[in-house]
C-alpha positions as CSV (number, residue, x, y, z in Angstrom):
1,M,184.1,163.1,53.1
2,P,180.5,162.5,54.1
3,L,179.8,162.2,57.9
4,N,177.5,159.7,59.6
5,A,174.6,161.2,61.5
6,G,175.4,162.0,65.1
7,L,179.2,162.1,64.8
8,A,181.0,165.1,66.3
9,N,184.4,164.4,64.8
10,C,185.4,163.5,61.3
11,S,186.6,159.9,61.1
12,H,189.0,160.7,58.2
13,C,190.8,163.9,59.4
14,G,189.7,164.2,63.1
15,A,188.2,167.7,62.7
16,T,185.4,168.7,65.1
17,V,182.2,169.3,63.3
18,G,179.5,171.7,64.5
19,T,176.8,169.8,66.5
20,L,174.2,170.7,69.0
21,F,175.6,168.4,71.7
22,S,178.9,167.8,73.4
23,E,180.4,164.4,73.7
24,T,181.9,165.1,77.2
25,S,179.0,166.7,79.0
26,A,176.1,164.6,80.4
27,P,172.7,165.0,78.7
28,V,170.2,167.3,80.4
29,G,167.3,165.3,81.6
30,G,164.0,166.1,83.3
31,A,163.2,169.2,81.3
32,R,160.1,167.6,79.9
33,R,158.8,166.6,83.4
34,T,159.3,170.0,84.9
35,R,157.7,171.7,82.0
36,F,154.4,169.8,82.4
37,K,154.5,169.6,86.2
38,G,152.1,172.5,86.7
39,V,149.6,171.1,84.2
40,K,149.2,167.8,86.0
41,E,147.6,169.2,89.1
42,P,144.5,170.8,87.5
43,I,144.0,167.6,85.4
44,D,144.1,165.5,88.6
45,S,141.7,167.9,90.3
46,Y,139.3,167.7,87.4
47,D,139.5,163.9,87.3
48,R,138.9,163.7,91.0
49,V,135.8,166.0,90.8
50,E,134.4,164.0,87.9
51,K,134.9,160.7,89.8
52,A,133.2,162.2,92.8
53,K,130.2,163.3,90.6
54,E,130.0,159.7,89.3
55,R,130.1,158.3,92.8
56,A,127.3,160.7,93.9
57,N,125.1,159.4,91.0
58,N,126.0,155.8,91.8
59,S,125.1,156.5,95.5
60,L,121.7,157.7,94.5
61,I,121.0,154.6,92.3
62,L,122.2,152.2,95.0
63,A,120.1,154.1,97.6
64,L,117.0,153.5,95.5
65,V,117.8,149.8,95.0
66,S,118.3,149.5,98.8
67,F,114.5,149.4,99.3
68,F,114.3,145.9,97.6
69,P,114.3,143.0,100.1
70,A,117.6,141.3,100.8
71,I,119.5,143.3,98.2
72,G,119.1,146.4,100.3
73,F,121.5,145.1,103.0
74,I,124.3,145.4,100.4
75,A,123.1,148.4,98.4
76,G,122.3,150.5,101.4
77,P,125.7,150.6,103.0
78,A,127.3,151.0,99.6
79,A,125.1,154.0,98.9
80,I,126.0,155.6,102.2
81,I,129.7,155.0,101.7
82,L,129.7,156.4,98.2
83,G,127.6,159.3,99.2
84,V,130.0,160.3,102.0
85,M,133.1,159.9,99.8
86,A,131.5,162.0,97.0
87,A,130.3,164.7,99.4
88,R,133.7,165.1,101.0
89,T,135.5,165.3,97.7
90,L,133.1,167.8,96.2
91,K,133.0,169.9,99.3
92,G,136.8,169.9,99.5
93,A,137.0,171.0,95.8
94,N,134.3,173.7,96.4
95,V,132.1,172.2,93.7
96,E,128.3,172.4,94.2
97,D,127.4,170.2,91.2
98,G,126.8,166.7,92.5
99,Q,126.6,167.5,96.2
100,G,122.8,167.2,96.1
101,S,123.0,163.7,94.6
102,A,125.6,162.7,97.2
103,T,123.4,164.0,100.0
104,A,120.3,162.3,98.6
105,G,122.1,159.0,98.2
106,L,123.2,159.2,101.8
107,I,119.8,160.0,103.2
108,I,117.9,157.6,101.0
109,G,120.4,154.9,101.7
110,V,119.8,155.3,105.4
111,L,116.1,155.2,104.9
112,G,116.5,152.0,102.8
113,L,118.4,150.4,105.7
114,I,115.7,151.4,108.1
115,A,113.1,149.8,105.7
116,Q,115.2,146.6,105.5
117,G,115.2,146.5,109.3
118,G,111.5,146.9,109.4
119,Y,111.1,144.1,106.8
120,V,113.2,141.8,109.0
121,V,111.1,142.6,112.1
122,Y,107.9,142.0,110.0
123,V,109.2,138.6,108.8
124,M,110.2,137.6,112.4
125,M,106.8,138.6,113.8
126,S,104.6,137.1,111.1
127,G,106.7,134.2,110.0
128,N,105.7,134.7,106.4
129,P,108.1,136.8,104.3
130,F,105.6,137.6,101.6
131,G,102.7,138.6,103.7
132,G,100.3,136.0,102.4
């Protein structure tokens, strides 16, 4: 008599049929997770380094934008924060690529904030924000 797929016993005569599983034992779980457990860490490390490089580039862009009046008060601190985060991550991962951009973003961001402070002092002293 034909058997349905997945049956371990014949429904007609009750005979045990050869199968790859047992009806009484619990299925083995987690084998797939443990097999790829070692692979996840290098991928996470690679993603973390790539995000840090992207933060370093964004830090440099924001640092350059921080020289524009008024916008610089937002872009400057953002550039400094992103630069510090990127530099820490790249240094911790021992990756040199991107550390220069992170450092440049940090330094130029600080200079942009100093320029914003100078602009505020100039406006307060002269009373004319556009110098005319």
